[in-house]
Legacy VTK file of the C-alpha trace (Angstrom):
# vtk DataFile Version 3.0
C-alpha trace
ASCII
DATASET POLYDATA
POINTS 83 float
-19.260 6.653 15.172
-18.116 4.424 12.703
-14.751 3.955 11.024
-12.776 1.999 8.499
-10.716 -0.262 9.664
-7.852 1.097 7.196
-7.835 4.360 9.549
-5.966 1.928 12.235
-2.942 1.579 9.989
0.339 3.815 11.035
-1.899 5.842 14.063
0.216 5.739 17.046
-0.249 3.570 20.053
0.317 4.948 23.603
-0.096 2.980 26.928
-1.825 3.833 29.735
1.092 5.868 31.011
1.204 7.677 28.016
4.660 6.437 26.784
4.390 5.811 23.001
4.746 1.810 22.099
4.572 2.330 18.395
2.770 2.517 14.994
0.179 0.079 13.479
1.071 -2.045 11.013
-0.991 -4.664 10.724
-4.392 -5.696 12.170
-5.159 -9.505 13.116
-9.048 -10.312 12.067
-10.457 -13.568 14.028
-12.960 -14.367 10.964
-15.059 -16.514 12.230
-16.497 -14.210 14.857
-15.803 -10.947 12.131
-14.354 -8.829 14.704
-10.906 -7.600 15.402
-8.370 -9.396 17.414
-5.354 -7.457 18.003
-3.390 -4.671 16.619
0.319 -5.266 15.113
2.620 -3.686 16.017
6.279 -4.186 14.203
8.819 -1.909 15.744
7.688 -1.514 18.933
9.961 0.295 22.018
12.552 -1.558 22.569
12.212 0.434 26.698
8.434 -1.528 26.974
8.983 -4.608 24.528
12.709 -6.689 24.229
14.661 -6.324 21.420
12.197 -4.566 20.227
10.328 -7.715 18.860
6.809 -7.181 17.090
3.893 -7.822 19.187
0.028 -7.809 18.868
-1.308 -5.832 20.975
-5.074 -7.347 21.759
-8.184 -5.586 21.335
-9.957 -5.486 24.492
-6.526 -3.219 25.320
-7.415 -0.479 24.236
-9.271 2.315 25.889
-9.498 4.471 22.852
-9.078 5.822 19.428
-9.053 8.884 18.226
-6.098 10.568 16.560
-3.975 7.950 19.003
-4.815 4.808 20.647
-4.728 4.606 24.283
-4.322 1.114 25.983
-5.959 0.540 28.828
-3.290 -1.398 30.615
0.558 -2.390 28.899
2.824 -4.139 31.058
6.068 -2.869 32.482
8.269 -4.739 29.901
7.553 -7.255 27.933
9.957 -10.563 27.425
10.600 -12.342 24.517
9.880 -15.793 25.478
12.965 -18.110 24.577
12.724 -20.839 22.455
LINES 1 84
83 0 1 2 3 4 5 6 7 8 9 10 11 12 13 14 15 16 17 18 19 20 21 22 23 24 25 26 27 28 29 30 31 32 33 34 35 36 37 38 39 40 41 42 43 44 45 46 47 48 49 50 51 52 53 54 55 56 57 58 59 60 61 62 63 64 65 66 67 68 69 70 71 72 73 74 75 76 77 78 79 80 81 82
């Protein structure tokens, strides 16, 4: 089944444990190989991502895409690196 990449915008993203991570706000493309690199989530669940900081989820972590996006894996808690 083919789909437009724009259909991913606003789609809810769930972890492998069924917890809502957030909604897709942008798509990150790899123009050299003309492929999707990842999904950008601007305001992820603060119970999963420290401070609710924006993240990019690698496309290879996606298990399925339908009415929602389900991830194959996601860390129990993502810490923001110190600057």
